[in-house]
BALOBA-1460 file (C-alpha; in Angstrom, 3 decimals):
// residues 310
<rec num="1" residu="m" x="-57.714" y="136.360" z="54.384"/>
<rec num="2" residu="s" x="-58.985" y="133.965" z="56.368"/>
<rec num="3" residu="l" x="-63.164" y="134.039" z="56.497"/>
<rec num="4" residu="s" x="-64.408" y="134.421" z="59.714"/>
<rec num="5" residu="p" x="-68.665" y="134.003" z="61.163"/>
<rec num="6" residu="y" x="-67.802" y="136.828" z="63.154"/>
<rec num="7" residu="l" x="-67.288" y="140.544" z="63.219"/>
<rec num="8" residu="r" x="-63.918" y="142.209" z="65.245"/>
<rec num="9" residu="f" x="-64.205" y="144.979" z="66.601"/>
<rec num="10" residu="s" x="-61.564" y="146.419" z="68.642"/>
<rec num="11" residu="r" x="-62.072" y="147.883" z="72.160"/>
<rec num="12" residu="d" x="-62.254" y="151.520" z="70.466"/>
<rec num="13" residu="e" x="-63.989" y="150.492" z="67.746"/>
<rec num="14" residu="w" x="-66.369" y="148.972" z="69.622"/>
<rec num="15" residu="a" x="-67.133" y="151.929" z="71.956"/>
<rec num="16" residu="a" x="-67.510" y="154.228" z="69.274"/>
<rec num="17" residu="l" x="-71.152" y="152.162" z="69.063"/>
<rec num="18" residu="r" x="-72.364" y="153.922" z="71.807"/>
<rec num="19" residu="a" x="-73.634" y="156.216" z="69.910"/>
<rec num="20" residu="d" x="-75.819" y="159.084" z="71.881"/>
<rec num="21" residu="t" x="-76.648" y="156.609" z="75.005"/>
<rec num="22" residu="p" x="-76.941" y="157.253" z="78.204"/>
<rec num="23" residu="l" x="-74.459" y="156.553" z="81.144"/>
<rec num="24" residu="t" x="-77.811" y="155.826" z="84.070"/>
<rec num="25" residu="l" x="-75.046" y="153.555" z="86.254"/>
<rec num="26" residu="t" x="-72.674" y="155.365" z="89.055"/>
<rec num="27" residu="d" x="-69.811" y="154.310" z="91.227"/>
<rec num="28" residu="h" x="-72.545" y="153.328" z="93.925"/>
<rec num="29" residu="d" x="-74.355" y="151.088" z="91.469"/>
<rec num="30" residu="l" x="-71.016" y="148.928" z="90.593"/>
<rec num="31" residu="d" x="-69.878" y="148.946" z="94.102"/>
<rec num="32" residu="r" x="-72.646" y="147.157" z="94.675"/>
<rec num="33" residu="i" x="-72.762" y="144.568" z="91.670"/>
<rec num="34" residu="r" x="-69.287" y="144.388" z="90.702"/>
<rec num="35" residu="g" x="-67.611" y="140.585" z="92.046"/>
<rec num="36" residu="l" x="-64.735" y="140.210" z="94.603"/>
<rec num="37" residu="v" x="-62.109" y="140.477" z="92.320"/>
<rec num="38" residu="e" x="-63.381" y="142.771" z="88.813"/>
<rec num="39" residu="r" x="-61.962" y="145.625" z="88.127"/>
<rec num="40" residu="i" x="-64.829" y="147.200" z="86.262"/>
<rec num="41" residu="s" x="-64.686" y="150.755" z="86.349"/>
<rec num="42" residu="l" x="-67.373" y="153.572" z="84.926"/>
<rec num="43" residu="g" x="-65.140" y="153.845" z="81.973"/>
<rec num="44" residu="e" x="-65.441" y="149.862" z="81.001"/>
<rec num="45" residu="v" x="-69.564" y="150.472" z="81.117"/>
<rec num="46" residu="e" x="-68.989" y="153.306" z="78.953"/>
<rec num="47" residu="e" x="-67.081" y="151.998" z="76.460"/>
<rec num="48" residu="v" x="-68.108" y="148.393" z="76.451"/>
<rec num="49" residu="y" x="-71.666" y="147.646" z="78.079"/>
<rec num="50" residu="l" x="-73.489" y="150.842" z="77.082"/>
<rec num="51" residu="p" x="-72.778" y="149.470" z="73.194"/>
<rec num="52" residu="l" x="-73.929" y="146.175" z="74.028"/>
<rec num="53" residu="s" x="-77.209" y="147.044" z="75.700"/>
<rec num="54" residu="r" x="-77.356" y="149.307" z="72.994"/>
<rec num="55" residu="l" x="-77.275" y="146.594" z="70.359"/>
<rec num="56" residu="l" x="-79.615" y="144.342" z="72.684"/>
<rec num="57" residu="n" x="-81.919" y="147.048" z="72.383"/>
<rec num="58" residu="l" x="-82.356" y="146.929" z="68.948"/>
<rec num="59" residu="y" x="-83.016" y="143.251" z="68.882"/>
<rec num="60" residu="v" x="-85.491" y="144.071" z="71.831"/>
<rec num="61" residu="a" x="-87.179" y="146.007" z="69.583"/>
<rec num="62" residu="a" x="-86.910" y="144.201" z="67.014"/>
<rec num="63" residu="v" x="-88.325" y="140.964" z="68.230"/>
<rec num="64" residu="q" x="-91.152" y="143.003" z="70.194"/>
<rec num="65" residu="g" x="-92.152" y="143.985" z="66.642"/>
<rec num="66" residu="l" x="-92.235" y="141.205" z="65.165"/>
<rec num="67" residu="y" x="-94.779" y="139.740" z="68.161"/>
<rec num="68" residu="r" x="-97.065" y="142.537" z="67.535"/>
<rec num="69" residu="a" x="-97.128" y="141.779" z="63.478"/>
<rec num="70" residu="t" x="-97.485" y="138.116" z="64.348"/>
<rec num="71" residu="s" x="-100.551" y="138.959" z="66.486"/>
<rec num="72" residu="t" x="-102.159" y="141.685" z="64.363"/>
<rec num="73" residu="f" x="-101.843" y="139.050" z="61.289"/>
<rec num="74" residu="l" x="-103.619" y="136.638" z="63.716"/>
<rec num="75" residu="g" x="-106.306" y="138.957" z="65.126"/>
<rec num="76" residu="h" x="-105.900" y="138.499" z="68.777"/>
<rec num="77" residu="r" x="-103.224" y="139.050" z="71.389"/>
<rec num="78" residu="e" x="-100.964" y="136.086" z="72.646"/>
<rec num="79" residu="h" x="-99.203" y="135.541" z="75.755"/>
<rec num="80" residu="k" x="-96.385" y="137.968" z="76.327"/>
<rec num="81" residu="v" x="-93.304" y="135.984" z="75.354"/>
<rec num="82" residu="p" x="-89.708" y="137.063" z="77.031"/>
<rec num="83" residu="f" x="-86.367" y="137.988" z="75.185"/>
<rec num="84" residu="l" x="-84.151" y="135.310" z="76.484"/>
<rec num="85" residu="i" x="-80.245" y="136.044" z="77.188"/>
<rec num="86" residu="g" x="-77.527" y="133.634" z="77.611"/>
<rec num="87" residu="l" x="-74.664" y="134.352" z="78.714"/>
<rec num="88" residu="g" x="-71.411" y="131.409" z="79.657"/>
<rec num="89" residu="g" x="-67.475" y="131.308" z="80.272"/>
<rec num="90" residu="s" x="-65.451" y="130.037" z="83.015"/>
<rec num="91" residu="v" x="-66.112" y="130.184" z="86.557"/>
<rec num="92" residu="a" x="-63.986" y="133.124" z="87.362"/>
<rec num="93" residu="v" x="-64.195" y="135.348" z="84.396"/>
<rec num="94" residu="g" x="-66.657" y="137.527" z="85.499"/>
<rec num="95" residu="k" x="-69.798" y="136.391" z="84.093"/>
<rec num="96" residu="s" x="-71.365" y="137.065" z="87.151"/>
<rec num="97" residu="t" x="-70.669" y="140.876" z="87.281"/>
<rec num="98" residu="t" x="-71.650" y="140.710" z="83.283"/>
<rec num="99" residu="a" x="-74.872" y="140.156" z="84.083"/>
<rec num="100" residu="r" x="-75.362" y="142.058" z="86.263"/>
<rec num="101" residu="v" x="-74.077" y="145.246" z="84.541"/>
<rec num="102" residu="l" x="-76.598" y="144.297" z="81.457"/>
<rec num="103" residu="r" x="-79.200" y="143.706" z="83.957"/>
<rec num="104" residu="e" x="-79.472" y="147.173" z="85.041"/>
<rec num="105" residu="l" x="-78.433" y="148.722" z="82.025"/>
<rec num="106" residu="l" x="-81.378" y="146.573" z="80.020"/>
<rec num="107" residu="a" x="-83.246" y="147.612" z="82.918"/>
<rec num="108" residu="r" x="-83.352" y="151.706" z="81.987"/>
<rec num="109" residu="w" x="-84.851" y="151.068" z="78.460"/>
<rec num="110" residu="p" x="-87.884" y="152.459" z="78.121"/>
<rec num="111" residu="n" x="-89.377" y="149.511" z="76.360"/>
<rec num="112" residu="t" x="-87.729" y="146.656" z="78.774"/>
<rec num="113" residu="p" x="-88.354" y="147.962" z="82.471"/>
<rec num="114" residu="r" x="-88.392" y="144.170" z="83.569"/>
<rec num="115" residu="v" x="-85.252" y="142.680" z="83.600"/>
<rec num="116" residu="d" x="-84.444" y="139.669" z="85.703"/>
<rec num="117" residu="l" x="-81.522" y="137.261" z="86.092"/>
<rec num="118" residu="v" x="-81.053" y="133.748" z="86.590"/>
<rec num="119" residu="t" x="-77.652" y="131.587" z="87.345"/>
<rec num="120" residu="t" x="-78.463" y="127.806" z="86.680"/>
<rec num="121" residu="d" x="-76.271" y="127.212" z="89.869"/>
<rec num="122" residu="g" x="-79.963" y="126.611" z="90.582"/>
<rec num="123" residu="f" x="-80.260" y="123.597" z="88.511"/>
<rec num="124" residu="l" x="-77.730" y="121.473" z="89.724"/>
<rec num="125" residu="l" x="-78.492" y="118.195" z="91.044"/>
<rec num="126" residu="p" x="-78.741" y="118.965" z="95.064"/>
<rec num="127" residu="t" x="-75.822" y="117.602" z="97.047"/>
<rec num="128" residu="r" x="-77.491" y="114.277" z="98.269"/>
<rec num="129" residu="v" x="-77.691" y="113.409" z="94.603"/>
<rec num="130" residu="l" x="-74.340" y="114.009" z="93.660"/>
<rec num="131" residu="e" x="-72.848" y="111.822" z="96.934"/>
<rec num="132" residu="e" x="-74.682" y="109.329" z="95.346"/>
<rec num="133" residu="r" x="-73.877" y="109.675" z="91.867"/>
<rec num="134" residu="g" x="-70.293" y="110.372" z="92.956"/>
<rec num="135" residu="l" x="-69.728" y="113.274" z="90.917"/>
<rec num="136" residu="m" x="-68.795" y="116.010" z="94.181"/>
<rec num="137" residu="q" x="-65.596" y="116.296" z="92.188"/>
<rec num="138" residu="r" x="-67.616" y="117.093" z="89.126"/>
<rec num="139" residu="k" x="-69.594" y="119.685" z="90.535"/>
<rec num="140" residu="g" x="-70.110" y="122.377" z="87.137"/>
<rec num="141" residu="f" x="-69.504" y="119.405" z="84.774"/>
<rec num="142" residu="p" x="-72.271" y="118.731" z="82.458"/>
<rec num="143" residu="e" x="-73.134" y="115.741" z="83.969"/>
<rec num="144" residu="s" x="-73.558" y="117.722" z="87.687"/>
<rec num="145" residu="y" x="-77.085" y="119.666" z="86.227"/>
<rec num="146" residu="d" x="-80.780" y="118.850" z="85.852"/>
<rec num="147" residu="v" x="-80.696" y="119.891" z="82.617"/>
<rec num="148" residu="r" x="-84.068" y="118.599" z="81.994"/>
<rec num="149" residu="a" x="-85.644" y="121.187" z="84.155"/>
<rec num="150" residu="l" x="-83.075" y="123.656" z="82.530"/>
<rec num="151" residu="l" x="-84.777" y="122.917" z="79.376"/>
<rec num="152" residu="a" x="-88.380" y="122.995" z="80.887"/>
<rec num="153" residu="f" x="-87.595" y="126.153" z="82.414"/>
<rec num="154" residu="v" x="-86.452" y="127.712" z="79.818"/>
<rec num="155" residu="r" x="-89.265" y="125.994" z="77.593"/>
<rec num="156" residu="d" x="-92.138" y="127.710" z="79.789"/>
<rec num="157" residu="l" x="-90.489" y="130.898" z="79.776"/>
<rec num="158" residu="k" x="-90.269" y="131.263" z="75.386"/>
<rec num="159" residu="a" x="-94.205" y="129.389" z="75.958"/>
<rec num="160" residu="g" x="-96.011" y="132.429" z="77.384"/>
<rec num="161" residu="q" x="-96.500" y="131.158" z="80.799"/>
<rec num="162" residu="d" x="-97.328" y="133.680" z="83.300"/>
<rec num="163" residu="r" x="-95.595" y="132.395" z="86.676"/>
<rec num="164" residu="v" x="-92.276" y="130.758" z="85.795"/>
<rec num="165" residu="t" x="-90.086" y="129.007" z="89.068"/>
<rec num="166" residu="s" x="-86.362" y="128.270" z="89.388"/>
<rec num="167" residu="p" x="-84.704" y="126.434" z="92.303"/>
<rec num="168" residu="v" x="-82.308" y="128.417" z="94.776"/>
<rec num="169" residu="y" x="-78.449" y="127.423" z="95.258"/>
<rec num="170" residu="s" x="-76.495" y="129.023" z="98.482"/>
<rec num="171" residu="h" x="-72.764" y="128.991" z="97.480"/>
<rec num="172" residu="l" x="-72.843" y="129.799" z="101.692"/>
<rec num="173" residu="v" x="-73.829" y="126.071" z="101.993"/>
<rec num="174" residu="y" x="-72.701" y="124.841" z="98.802"/>
<rec num="175" residu="d" x="-76.590" y="123.350" z="97.701"/>
<rec num="176" residu="i" x="-79.836" y="123.699" z="96.648"/>
<rec num="177" residu="v" x="-81.950" y="125.217" z="99.122"/>
<rec num="178" residu="p" x="-84.764" y="122.808" z="99.998"/>
<rec num="179" residu="g" x="-88.096" y="124.391" z="99.494"/>
<rec num="180" residu="a" x="-86.868" y="127.959" z="98.237"/>
<rec num="181" residu="e" x="-87.885" y="129.389" z="94.943"/>
<rec num="182" residu="i" x="-87.056" y="132.458" z="92.567"/>
<rec num="183" residu="a" x="-90.270" y="133.323" z="90.549"/>
<rec num="184" residu="i" x="-90.791" y="135.197" z="86.973"/>
<rec num="185" residu="e" x="-93.497" y="136.758" z="86.220"/>
<rec num="186" residu="q" x="-93.506" y="137.726" z="82.961"/>
<rec num="187" residu="p" x="-90.736" y="139.621" z="82.382"/>
<rec num="188" residu="d" x="-89.356" y="141.801" z="79.092"/>
<rec num="189" residu="i" x="-85.760" y="139.929" z="79.312"/>
<rec num="190" residu="v" x="-84.516" y="137.320" z="81.634"/>
<rec num="191" residu="i" x="-80.809" y="136.790" z="81.094"/>
<rec num="192" residu="v" x="-79.489" y="133.077" z="82.067"/>
<rec num="193" residu="e" x="-76.182" y="132.981" z="83.242"/>
<rec num="194" residu="g" x="-74.018" y="130.169" z="83.765"/>
<rec num="195" residu="l" x="-71.290" y="127.336" z="82.480"/>
<rec num="196" residu="n" x="-73.255" y="125.183" z="80.648"/>
<rec num="197" residu="v" x="-75.902" y="127.990" z="78.579"/>
<rec num="198" residu="l" x="-74.462" y="126.934" z="75.515"/>
<rec num="199" residu="q" x="-74.017" y="123.272" z="76.489"/>
<rec num="200" residu="p" x="-75.723" y="120.768" z="74.778"/>
<rec num="201" residu="g" x="-78.977" y="119.097" z="76.657"/>
<rec num="202" residu="p" x="-79.421" y="115.596" z="76.981"/>
<rec num="203" residu="a" x="-80.542" y="112.819" z="74.447"/>
<rec num="204" residu="v" x="-83.506" y="111.126" z="74.779"/>
<rec num="205" residu="p" x="-84.400" y="108.360" z="72.095"/>
<rec num="206" residu="a" x="-86.821" y="108.447" z="69.535"/>
<rec num="207" residu="q" x="-87.139" y="112.825" z="70.369"/>
<rec num="208" residu="p" x="-85.194" y="115.642" z="68.517"/>
<rec num="209" residu="r" x="-81.825" y="116.378" z="70.895"/>
<rec num="210" residu="l" x="-82.525" y="119.902" z="72.718"/>
<rec num="211" residu="f" x="-79.945" y="122.350" z="73.532"/>
<rec num="212" residu="v" x="-80.769" y="125.003" z="76.561"/>
<rec num="213" residu="s" x="-79.369" y="127.903" z="73.500"/>
<rec num="214" residu="d" x="-81.821" y="126.648" z="71.019"/>
<rec num="215" residu="f" x="-84.596" y="128.675" z="73.365"/>
<rec num="216" residu="f" x="-82.607" y="132.085" z="73.843"/>
<rec num="217" residu="d" x="-82.520" y="135.051" z="71.259"/>
<rec num="218" residu="f" x="-79.482" y="135.874" z="72.213"/>
<rec num="219" residu="t" x="-76.421" y="134.269" z="73.532"/>
<rec num="220" residu="i" x="-72.937" y="135.871" z="75.177"/>
<rec num="221" residu="y" x="-69.536" y="134.672" z="76.208"/>
<rec num="222" residu="v" x="-67.231" y="135.718" z="78.447"/>
<rec num="223" residu="d" x="-63.285" y="135.007" z="76.867"/>
<rec num="224" residu="a" x="-60.215" y="135.285" z="78.122"/>
<rec num="225" residu="e" x="-56.678" y="133.154" z="78.533"/>
<rec num="226" residu="t" x="-56.605" y="130.146" z="80.590"/>
<rec num="227" residu="e" x="-53.418" y="131.858" z="82.497"/>
<rec num="228" residu="h" x="-55.090" y="134.839" z="83.122"/>
<rec num="229" residu="v" x="-58.574" y="133.132" z="84.816"/>
<rec num="230" residu="r" x="-56.716" y="130.678" z="86.860"/>
<rec num="231" residu="g" x="-55.292" y="133.215" z="88.284"/>
<rec num="232" residu="w" x="-57.943" y="135.192" z="88.965"/>
<rec num="233" residu="y" x="-59.736" y="132.040" z="90.477"/>
<rec num="234" residu="v" x="-56.718" y="131.601" z="93.246"/>
<rec num="235" residu="e" x="-57.112" y="135.979" z="93.775"/>
<rec num="236" residu="r" x="-60.922" y="135.569" z="94.468"/>
<rec num="237" residu="f" x="-59.559" y="132.044" z="96.699"/>
<rec num="238" residu="k" x="-57.539" y="134.004" z="98.695"/>
<rec num="239" residu="k" x="-60.124" y="136.545" z="99.261"/>
<rec num="240" residu="l" x="-62.751" y="134.353" z="100.233"/>
<rec num="241" residu="r" x="-60.762" y="133.208" z="103.206"/>
<rec num="242" residu="g" x="-61.822" y="136.791" z="105.128"/>
<rec num="243" residu="t" x="-65.244" y="137.062" z="103.595"/>
<rec num="244" residu="a" x="-67.332" y="133.999" z="102.607"/>
<rec num="245" residu="f" x="-65.182" y="131.066" z="104.057"/>
<rec num="246" residu="s" x="-64.940" y="132.981" z="107.414"/>
<rec num="247" residu="d" x="-68.373" y="131.788" z="108.292"/>
<rec num="248" residu="p" x="-68.715" y="128.849" z="110.316"/>
<rec num="249" residu="t" x="-71.848" y="127.933" z="108.543"/>
<rec num="250" residu="s" x="-69.790" y="127.797" z="105.120"/>
<rec num="251" residu="y" x="-68.707" y="124.549" z="103.044"/>
<rec num="252" residu="f" x="-66.092" y="125.929" z="102.642"/>
<rec num="253" residu="h" x="-65.156" y="127.255" z="106.362"/>
<rec num="254" residu="r" x="-62.339" y="124.854" z="106.634"/>
<rec num="255" residu="y" x="-60.098" y="126.902" z="104.211"/>
<rec num="256" residu="a" x="-60.619" y="129.941" z="106.162"/>
<rec num="257" residu="a" x="-57.788" y="129.480" z="108.313"/>
<rec num="258" residu="l" x="-55.245" y="128.599" z="105.142"/>
<rec num="259" residu="t" x="-51.830" y="130.372" z="104.917"/>
<rec num="260" residu="d" x="-51.043" y="132.592" z="101.989"/>
<rec num="261" residu="n" x="-49.228" y="129.525" z="100.521"/>
<rec num="262" residu="e" x="-51.343" y="126.955" z="101.401"/>
<rec num="263" residu="a" x="-54.484" y="129.157" z="100.197"/>
<rec num="264" residu="d" x="-52.492" y="129.488" z="97.038"/>
<rec num="265" residu="a" x="-51.717" y="125.384" z="96.454"/>
<rec num="266" residu="t" x="-54.797" y="124.961" z="97.404"/>
<rec num="267" residu="a" x="-56.810" y="126.822" z="95.060"/>
<rec num="268" residu="r" x="-54.210" y="125.923" z="92.111"/>
<rec num="269" residu="r" x="-54.917" y="121.989" z="92.696"/>
<rec num="270" residu="i" x="-58.768" y="122.514" z="92.261"/>
<rec num="271" residu="w" x="-57.910" y="124.995" z="89.634"/>
<rec num="272" residu="t" x="-55.903" y="121.828" z="88.067"/>
<rec num="273" residu="d" x="-58.093" y="119.092" z="88.915"/>
<rec num="274" residu="i" x="-61.511" y="120.763" z="88.214"/>
<rec num="275" residu="n" x="-62.119" y="123.845" z="86.768"/>
<rec num="276" residu="e" x="-59.692" y="124.035" z="84.186"/>
<rec num="277" residu="p" x="-60.862" y="120.500" z="82.931"/>
<rec num="278" residu="n" x="-64.284" y="121.770" z="83.022"/>
<rec num="279" residu="l" x="-63.363" y="124.632" z="80.856"/>
<rec num="280" residu="l" x="-61.172" y="123.201" z="78.140"/>
<rec num="281" residu="q" x="-63.656" y="119.914" z="77.748"/>
<rec num="282" residu="n" x="-66.907" y="121.683" z="78.111"/>
<rec num="283" residu="i" x="-67.264" y="125.353" z="78.268"/>
<rec num="284" residu="l" x="-64.296" y="126.289" z="76.259"/>
<rec num="285" residu="p" x="-65.924" y="124.516" z="73.047"/>
<rec num="286" residu="t" x="-68.963" y="126.141" z="73.569"/>
<rec num="287" residu="r" x="-67.483" y="129.808" z="72.673"/>
<rec num="288" residu="d" x="-68.409" y="129.862" z="68.884"/>
<rec num="289" residu="r" x="-72.171" y="129.244" z="69.057"/>
<rec num="290" residu="a" x="-72.185" y="132.716" z="70.608"/>
<rec num="291" residu="d" x="-73.720" y="135.604" z="69.369"/>
<rec num="292" residu="l" x="-71.429" y="137.835" z="70.885"/>
<rec num="293" residu="v" x="-68.090" y="137.080" z="72.488"/>
<rec num="294" residu="l" x="-66.183" y="139.736" z="75.056"/>
<rec num="295" residu="r" x="-62.609" y="139.008" z="75.411"/>
<rec num="296" residu="k" x="-60.896" y="139.769" z="78.191"/>
<rec num="297" residu="g" x="-57.506" y="141.052" z="78.727"/>
<rec num="298" residu="k" x="-54.661" y="140.171" z="81.831"/>
<rec num="299" residu="d" x="-56.332" y="143.033" z="84.060"/>
<rec num="300" residu="h" x="-60.206" y="142.091" z="83.580"/>
<rec num="301" residu="a" x="-60.893" y="144.546" z="80.794"/>
<rec num="302" residu="v" x="-62.287" y="143.693" z="77.452"/>
<rec num="303" residu="e" x="-60.312" y="144.649" z="74.616"/>
<rec num="304" residu="e" x="-61.959" y="142.740" z="71.566"/>
<rec num="305" residu="v" x="-65.229" y="142.053" z="70.846"/>
<rec num="306" residu="r" x="-66.518" y="139.814" z="67.737"/>
<rec num="307" residu="l" x="-69.888" y="139.865" z="66.502"/>
<rec num="308" residu="r" x="-71.926" y="137.049" z="64.930"/>
<rec num="309" residu="k" x="-72.626" y="138.321" z="61.216"/>
<rec num="310" residu="l" x="-75.826" y="137.699" z="60.516"/>
């Protein structure tokens, strides 16, 4: 029998770890937070995300206990430091929905009422810079991010800064919004979601190499077979023709009038040229750095959970 750093749980085995955690989300809540193609249900929340929220709540409580013990030892109260959760995975795998569900559940625990969610999209380089560097066709690849700014952001959070800000990204115009920012002020938990959260930081001469994940207290990777993710990406692209792409101000408005066959071919080309290489070269190799892996099946439902051994 081969050894593994992970404990593996079937969906039924994982669901049993919910214990008596109450379900506080409703169908109305799910309608508000689910993505364009994810078919997440209250059953999925009960069997997968409630046990996960319970586990995370236990981790947070343990860290808060260590904080109090350290404050007692030092004889004074240090700045409040949030519990940081990193959540990564491919384009179209369902990271954003997973992050939103976890935020809703974790904010309902009595010891973590303030939960913020930040996406690493805000740390993409502006379109002007990407065009100057010839990187527009590699948007989402590690080199398209301002990794130093992202590192500074998570460093300031873990340093206990009273107010930390991140840039704002607009999927409509496909660019950073000039002058806009998201302010994070003394939260209990921050979820940082994005493609690159488990990837290495830049090498700086004469300095230790830092990773964004060095600052996380817990990391999650949303996983699925590449062929399934490709199918979800194509499905989402087709649906966007009648939603975001239909807005005349959208960067992708040119795709709104595509026929089904044209949209299918265009989505597959974008996936093959950009998203799949990024997944295989940069994102998937970081999976084994995660503390917990949610493995999805073809229907978008989580089939297996892997939890790193302590």
